[in-house]
Phi, psi and omega in degrees: 000327181303315180294323180297314180294322176295319177297315178298317180299319179296314179299316180295324180296325183271339186304313181301323181287312182292322183262004184047056183221193179219163177236144179208181180304131177095346177291144179241157182210137177148214185261132176282327184275194183286349185300131179280156177296327176209149183303132172083003182261338178087335182281139179242357181198175174228154176238136176281137180212158171291148181296137176268348186253327188254150179278171178302333179302330182259347187245000176228130179248118178270130180265164181298332180272013180076002171289156179234133176257122178267135176258128182251163173256154177254122178255116178292141182235144168281161181307316182294326178289322176299316178297320177299315180299318179295325183279318188247348178102161184295320182298319179295320178293317179298321176298317181294316177300317179296318181299329179264010175073025181263117181254202184273353177284124184289127176230104177297134181089006179295166180299139174268112184266007184294330182249011182265000000 
């Protein structure tokens, strides 16, 4: 999984430039179908979110020209969680993950809250 997350981070890092787009909180990336990001982990996508663990001192980089670069965390999602997010929005999914004690530390085999 470590290699998979590094690969995803690299792809996400290049996406705004290649696609002339932007990324922000709530955006998802990965597989729409049943295919897992890596064999045996269950997750098929990731969602960008603000860090739940780190302060702005660690997640925002201020540039000399007063621009700010935001650093996001990647939360791995099961297919059902991705579908829930699409139906109800990122904030509702984040609330649900929080309610079940699921944070940004990746835990393979964690509870799937998509159908709860």
